[in-house]
NUGUKE-713299 format. One record per residue (C-alpha): x, y, z; residue in one letter. Coordinates in steps of 0.001 Angstrom, whole numbers, plus 500000, padded with zeros to 6 digits. Layout:
<atoms>
ATOM/X/Y/Z/A
...
</atoms>
This chain:
<atoms>
ATOM/490879/511320/512989/M
ATOM/490765/512524/509503/S
ATOM/492996/510444/507110/Y
ATOM/495902/511852/505224/W
ATOM/497990/509416/503100/F
ATOM/500997/509760/500725/H
ATOM/500520/508069/497188/R
ATOM/503021/507340/494302/N
ATOM/502152/507189/490856/P
ATOM/500620/504108/489118/L
ATOM/503016/502012/487052/K
ATOM/502802/502300/483224/A
ATOM/503101/499598/480716/T
ATOM/503358/498965/476972/A
ATOM/500639/497471/474897/L
ATOM/500833/493637/474957/Q
ATOM/499193/491967/471713/K
ATOM/499982/488448/473027/F
ATOM/501110/487226/469584/E
ATOM/502901/483676/470061/I
ATOM/503649/481500/467215/K
ATOM/501630/478258/466756/M
ATOM/502034/475039/464899/F
ATOM/498460/475566/463438/S
ATOM/495798/478283/464065/H
ATOM/493903/476243/466748/D
ATOM/490611/478063/467666/P
ATOM/490980/477387/471403/E
ATOM/494475/478888/471741/A
ATOM/493528/481815/469484/L
ATOM/490712/482416/471880/K
ATOM/493077/482257/474686/I
ATOM/495406/484820/473214/L
ATOM/492361/487259/472340/G
ATOM/491010/486928/475953/D
ATOM/494293/487566/477437/L
ATOM/494734/490827/475370/R
ATOM/491210/491836/476166/Q
ATOM/491380/491136/479970/S
ATOM/494820/492907/480346/R
ATOM/493529/495801/478537/A
ATOM/490364/495893/480719/R
ATOM/492573/495792/483974/V
ATOM/494729/498787/482723/L
ATOM/491672/500683/481429/E
ATOM/490092/500387/484981/L
ATOM/493142/501448/487172/L
ATOM/493638/505088/486403/P
ATOM/490161/505815/488003/D
ATOM/489838/505238/491695/P
ATOM/485952/505742/491524/H
ATOM/485409/502193/490292/H
ATOM/484314/499686/492787/T
ATOM/486067/496703/494498/H
ATOM/484023/494266/492743/D
ATOM/484850/495669/489183/Q
ATOM/488566/495638/490041/I
ATOM/488672/492265/491522/S
ATOM/486623/490569/488645/T
ATOM/489010/492101/485964/A
ATOM/492057/491166/487841/L
ATOM/491067/487621/488407/R
ATOM/489997/487013/484862/L
ATOM/493225/488234/483491/Y
ATOM/495336/486259/486125/L
ATOM/493339/482929/485495/S
ATOM/494338/483296/481899/L
ATOM/497876/484538/482666/A
ATOM/498339/481395/484847/R
ATOM/498720/479301/481788/G
ATOM/501819/481395/480907/L
ATOM/503381/480734/484460/L
ATOM/502575/476995/484673/L
ATOM/501648/474003/482509/Q
ATOM/497882/474052/482697/P
ATOM/497657/470216/483754/Q
ATOM/500787/470374/486116/D
ATOM/500965/473099/489030/V
ATOM/504684/472321/489561/D
ATOM/505998/472502/485974/A
ATOM/506745/476021/484559/A
ATOM/504940/476701/481247/S
ATOM/506822/476680/477948/K
ATOM/505357/480065/477470/L
ATOM/506956/481700/480397/K
ATOM/509333/483460/478291/N
ATOM/507408/483629/475085/A
ATOM/506649/487361/475256/L
ATOM/508397/490649/476320/T
ATOM/506886/492828/478831/Y
ATOM/507728/496532/479466/R
ATOM/506746/498150/482674/W
ATOM/507619/501491/484384/S
ATOM/508101/501863/488192/D
ATOM/506259/504030/490704/S
ATOM/509498/505586/492104/I
ATOM/512421/505265/489795/I
ATOM/512519/506459/486127/E
ATOM/512896/504312/483093/G
ATOM/511383/501033/481668/V
ATOM/512033/497652/482869/I
ATOM/512136/495294/480007/V
ATOM/511703/491441/480763/R
ATOM/510785/488220/478790/E
ATOM/509219/486709/481753/D
ATOM/505514/486128/482474/A
ATOM/506203/486196/486321/V
ATOM/507535/489770/485992/F
ATOM/504245/490711/484263/E
ATOM/501998/489112/486821/V
ATOM/503782/490555/489620/A
ATOM/503744/494062/487927/S
ATOM/500128/493955/487460/I
ATOM/499261/492716/490874/V
ATOM/501251/495587/492346/M
ATOM/499560/498140/490219/N
ATOM/496188/496725/491338/V
ATOM/497373/497151/494971/A
ATOM/498145/500858/494051/F
ATOM/494714/501262/492811/W
ATOM/493289/500071/496226/Y
ATOM/495482/502477/497814/M
ATOM/494349/505349/495705/R
ATOM/490696/504206/496370/H
ATOM/491192/504454/499977/A
ATOM/492212/508071/499649/V
ATOM/489180/508942/497494/L
ATOM/486900/507788/500217/V
ATOM/488976/509370/502972/A
ATOM/488704/512889/501433/V
ATOM/484847/512836/501671/K
ATOM/483648/515910/503926/P
ATOM/481846/513491/506269/D
ATOM/483332/510094/506807/I
ATOM/480747/507664/508118/A
ATOM/481764/504395/509799/M
ATOM/480960/502644/506511/D
ATOM/483467/504853/504622/D
ATOM/486042/504132/507348/A
ATOM/485401/500522/506770/K
ATOM/485714/500855/502993/E
ATOM/489188/502680/503474/V
ATOM/490165/499792/506071/H
ATOM/489203/496963/503512/T
ATOM/490973/498805/500649/S
ATOM/494154/498975/502479/L
ATOM/493805/495390/503656/R
ATOM/493253/494135/500154/R
ATOM/496292/496203/498904/A
ATOM/498401/494679/501617/A
ATOM/497124/490945/500654/G
ATOM/498028/491672/496996/L
ATOM/501550/492883/497855/I
ATOM/502199/490290/500335/K
ATOM/501322/487578/497587/S
ATOM/503847/489191/495506/V
ATOM/506454/489041/498261/Q
ATOM/505657/485673/499306/D
ATOM/505311/483713/495838/T
ATOM/506388/485713/492992/L
ATOM/509693/487526/493962/L
ATOM/511591/484180/494251/A
ATOM/510255/482987/490716/Q
ATOM/511569/486099/488864/L
ATOM/514104/484913/486209/D
ATOM/516401/488215/486804/E
ATOM/517054/490101/490111/K
ATOM/514727/493060/490523/A
ATOM/516044/496328/489515/V
ATOM/517373/498517/492627/D
ATOM/514475/500587/493827/G
ATOM/511861/499157/491318/G
ATOM/508517/497958/492584/D
ATOM/509588/494465/492732/L
ATOM/512806/495221/494734/D
ATOM/512235/493492/498220/G
ATOM/512944/496769/500081/R
ATOM/510248/498458/498275/V
ATOM/507807/495747/498542/V
ATOM/508379/495684/502344/T
ATOM/507788/499568/502381/A
ATOM/504443/499176/500558/Y
ATOM/503370/496226/502582/L
ATOM/503961/497986/505862/N
ATOM/502505/501095/504586/Q
ATOM/499210/499522/503605/C
ATOM/499059/497656/506788/T
ATOM/499824/500670/508988/A
ATOM/497554/502948/507192/E
ATOM/494664/500368/507678/A
ATOM/495560/500239/511447/Q
ATOM/495168/503992/511532/E
ATOM/491429/503447/510805/V
ATOM/491292/501124/513579/T
ATOM/492685/503550/516015/I
ATOM/490341/506277/514978/A
ATOM/487552/503859/515594/R
ATOM/488874/503012/518998/A
ATOM/489119/506588/519755/I
ATOM/485715/507311/518751/E
ATOM/484280/504500/520750/L
ATOM/486224/505613/523625/K
ATOM/488048/502167/524091/H
ATOM/490417/501615/526926/N
ATOM/493563/504190/526580/P
ATOM/495868/501086/527038/K
ATOM/494520/499391/523926/L
ATOM/494711/502638/521957/I
ATOM/498176/503077/523055/S
ATOM/499156/499642/522161/S
ATOM/497717/499881/518699/L
ATOM/499519/503223/518208/A
ATOM/502745/501713/519208/T
ATOM/502425/498818/516803/E
ATOM/501430/501440/513976/T
ATOM/504448/503306/514720/C
ATOM/506344/500199/514668/R
ATOM/504907/499315/511013/M
ATOM/505816/502879/509832/F
ATOM/509433/502694/511154/T
ATOM/509940/499239/509494/T
ATOM/508886/500999/506153/A
ATOM/511166/503564/506919/Y
ATOM/514152/501440/507513/E
ATOM/513312/499418/504433/S
ATOM/514231/502450/502272/L
ATOM/517364/503206/504088/S
ATOM/519700/501732/501735/T
ATOM/518193/503441/498556/L
ATOM/519139/506721/497090/D
ATOM/517689/509536/499302/V
ATOM/517421/511930/496283/K
ATOM/514878/509493/494908/I
ATOM/513192/507977/497924/F
ATOM/513717/510770/500504/G
ATOM/510124/512381/500001/H
ATOM/508376/508870/500443/W
ATOM/510762/507912/503323/R
ATOM/510087/511063/505281/S
ATOM/506450/510189/505148/Y
ATOM/507220/507153/506998/F
ATOM/509310/508995/509373/G
ATOM/506715/511467/510411/L
ATOM/503921/509026/510609/K
ATOM/506090/506905/512978/A
ATOM/506775/509818/515164/K
ATOM/503062/510964/515079/F
ATOM/501894/507617/516263/Y
ATOM/504621/507296/518855/S
ATOM/503116/510733/520223/A
ATOM/499614/509194/520170/Y
ATOM/501069/506209/522018/A
ATOM/502494/508284/524579/Y
ATOM/499428/510371/524926/N
ATOM/497077/507509/525691/Y
ATOM/499569/505731/527852/Q
ATOM/499616/508959/530078/G
ATOM/495767/508760/530111/E
ATOM/495910/504974/531190/A
ATOM/498512/505666/533884/L
ATOM/496461/508598/535214/L
ATOM/493492/506231/535475/A
ATOM/495622/503950/537472/E
ATOM/496523/506732/539975/D
ATOM/500085/507070/538642/K
ATOM/500089/510611/538059/C
ATOM/503921/511203/537985/G
ATOM/504251/508599/535240/D
ATOM/501373/510029/533285/A
ATOM/502847/513537/533230/I
ATOM/506095/512061/532030/R
ATOM/504473/510139/529396/S
ATOM/502540/513188/528190/L
ATOM/505608/515313/528249/Q
ATOM/507261/512626/526099/E
ATOM/504185/512744/523635/S
ATOM/504584/516595/523256/K
ATOM/508412/516108/522626/K
ATOM/507712/513441/520101/V
ATOM/504914/515468/518502/Y
ATOM/507433/518397/518068/T
ATOM/509656/515959/516051/S
ATOM/506868/514808/513986/A
ATOM/506092/518384/512987/K
ATOM/509525/519010/512102/E
ATOM/509553/516034/509888/L
ATOM/506289/517119/508431/A
ATOM/507896/520371/507397/V
ATOM/510813/518381/505901/E
ATOM/508432/516184/503938/Y
ATOM/506838/519158/502405/A
ATOM/510154/520625/501298/K
ATOM/511684/517396/500088/T
ATOM/511119/516904/496306/K
ATOM/510197/513437/494985/G
ATOM/507481/511587/493420/K
ATOM/504075/511217/495056/G
ATOM/501773/513277/496963/T
ATOM/502789/516954/497524/Q
ATOM/501312/518430/500746/A
ATOM/501947/520238/503970/K
ATOM/500705/517449/506468/P
ATOM/501494/519786/509649/E
ATOM/498484/521763/508645/K
ATOM/496319/518899/507933/H
ATOM/493389/518056/510422/Q
ATOM/494937/514637/511116/F
ATOM/498018/516203/512345/F
ATOM/496697/519305/514201/T
ATOM/493886/517480/516171/R
ATOM/496123/515681/518549/L
ATOM/498031/518718/520109/L
ATOM/494741/520029/521865/P
ATOM/494025/516695/523240/I
ATOM/497551/516260/524477/L
ATOM/497580/519740/526010/N
ATOM/494340/519114/527800/R
ATOM/495281/515849/529296/T
ATOM/498673/516958/530462/L
ATOM/497128/520087/532204/E
ATOM/494612/517915/533944/K
ATOM/497564/515521/535124/C
ATOM/499764/518467/536388/E
ATOM/496698/520029/538203/R
ATOM/495566/516955/539751/E
ATOM/499166/516166/540719/N
ATOM/499525/519600/542416/G
ATOM/496321/519142/544290/F
ATOM/496019/515428/545120/I
ATOM/498970/513125/544268/Y
ATOM/502233/515088/544669/H
ATOM/503967/512472/542696/H
ATOM/507510/512929/541557/K
ATOM/507888/512918/537646/V
ATOM/510584/510438/536784/P
ATOM/513305/511203/534448/Y
ATOM/512592/508502/531806/D
ATOM/509157/507695/530582/P
ATOM/507479/504582/531185/V
ATOM/508155/502043/528154/D
ATOM/505461/501651/525669/L
ATOM/503913/498424/525626/E
ATOM/503340/496410/522356/M
ATOM/500901/493470/523050/N
ATOM/500849/491051/520129/E
ATOM/497448/489743/521258/K
ATOM/495920/493269/521079/T
ATOM/492501/493202/519508/H
ATOM/492199/495269/516426/G
ATOM/495654/494614/514857/L
ATOM/495459/494540/511068/V
ATOM/496603/491691/509018/S
ATOM/496606/491724/505078/P
ATOM/493513/490184/503355/E
ATOM/495073/486908/501847/P
ATOM/495137/486680/498162/F
ATOM/496103/483786/495837/E
ATOM/496385/483738/492081/I
ATOM/493141/482084/490946/P
ATOM/493071/478767/489361/S
ATOM/493950/478330/485785/V
ATOM/491304/479222/483134/S
ATOM/489272/476146/481647/P
ATOM/490265/477426/478221/L
ATOM/493690/476170/478808/W
ATOM/492927/472597/477620/T
ATOM/495805/470232/476619/P
ATOM/495126/470765/473005/M
ATOM/495234/474360/473287/A
ATOM/498448/474400/475195/Y
ATOM/499985/471892/472678/A
ATOM/499129/474264/469694/A
ATOM/501820/476638/470688/F
ATOM/505203/476092/468826/D
ATOM/507899/476007/471478/E
ATOM/510551/476088/468790/S
ATOM/509596/479555/467549/K
ATOM/508954/481162/471005/I
ATOM/510648/484416/471510/G
ATOM/511756/484867/468009/K
ATOM/511064/488405/466732/E
ATOM/508738/489003/463885/D
ATOM/510710/490889/461424/K
ATOM/507632/491438/459136/K
ATOM/506064/493938/461761/K
ATOM/505922/497561/460657/S
ATOM/507653/500448/462413/K
ATOM/504412/501532/463943/T
ATOM/503421/498088/465307/E
ATOM/506924/497982/466988/K
ATOM/506616/501418/468426/K
ATOM/503161/500560/469824/E
ATOM/504662/497475/471536/E
ATOM/507750/499317/473043/T
ATOM/506227/502724/474004/E
ATOM/505412/503304/477704/V
ATOM/503253/506198/478235/K
ATOM/502726/507822/481767/P
ATOM/499189/506847/483209/V
ATOM/496725/509590/482929/N
ATOM/495395/509202/486599/E
ATOM/491951/510606/487467/V
ATOM/492844/513139/490043/P
ATOM/491619/512774/493845/I
ATOM/490425/516092/495466/P
ATOM/492978/517309/497919/D
ATOM/490664/518368/500778/N
ATOM/491837/520095/503894/E
ATOM/488637/518528/505607/I
ATOM/487173/519450/508816/K
ATOM/485396/516952/511028/H
ATOM/483636/517552/514391/N
ATOM/484324/514255/516083/T
ATOM/487581/513522/517887/E
ATOM/488490/510797/515492/S
ATOM/487362/512505/512448/G
ATOM/484956/509664/511424/C
ATOM/481070/509433/512192/I
ATOM/479391/506386/513640/I
ATOM/476225/505603/511943/S
</atoms>
């Protein structure tokens, strides 16, 4: 299938000069601060453009995090918090809610930048997906991008959220509900690629049905995770999860019907296909609702996109075949309820996030460099700063993202990707 994904805006942040008081101007400590400043700026410089490579983004992120780790933990003690954890003030916007979050917490900074890099991988996946001809290598890159995004988000969920000094703002990118939504979104979208490949390679219909059922479950989890947040703000994004969940439910019933027909269970097959058509209609209604709902992120009419329209002819063709064969050969009664969809946890092809860990601390963090920072003066505002300097450090401008073409692409293959 051709791929269609919803994307929210990147996070924005204020300039961070990494000015921390010292006992004396130690050259090692000064180099750390300079490298922190430059490496952070490099990550933020790369993120607006999805055309960069995975290696460029990964290298920049790891360099910054290896330096920032000294702000989280004492360089020579992986269990003790760094005296610099609350030394600086960080300002970040969120991808959905308005406003700027201000925290004196290095964990907040690291979690925010990791989430933003995950959003870059999500946008990069779209850039590849809108190519006019998607070869299998392109599909693999979409798949890898989304798994990496999921891995980054899961790392935030598993290791950083619990370490925050203050509870995350409701609806912010570090709110557990929002993190859960993003994690399931990335994983489910990566699994869409797996389903497309399975269709193209003409894998067993039962396998495709099981994959689609699991994908539906992931989108449903994302949908439900946002249920307690303001619908006026999150309704647009949430409706994306709802329509995708219904869409893959329709896929699951369609391929279940094909599998049942192969087992000579024609009555059950017809009922599954009828259910597929019913759910598909619901998905179309949700797609129209998505297009009408205001909110941040992608604005589109998914019901007109090829990813959506491709299923209906396949569904109608299979249903007509089943009804024809039942009339001529099987004469089976069509049951009132459809056969339950199966979700096999051992199904080959289920997607998991690509593991990510914050890299080990930079060797620049020597005991002497760490000792050079004056703990007694940490967090005290420099009153000598000019108004211009203070404005630079507090101003958070929206990210000027490089746009991604919104192509209503047409593919000739059933799945929308090309095997090469």
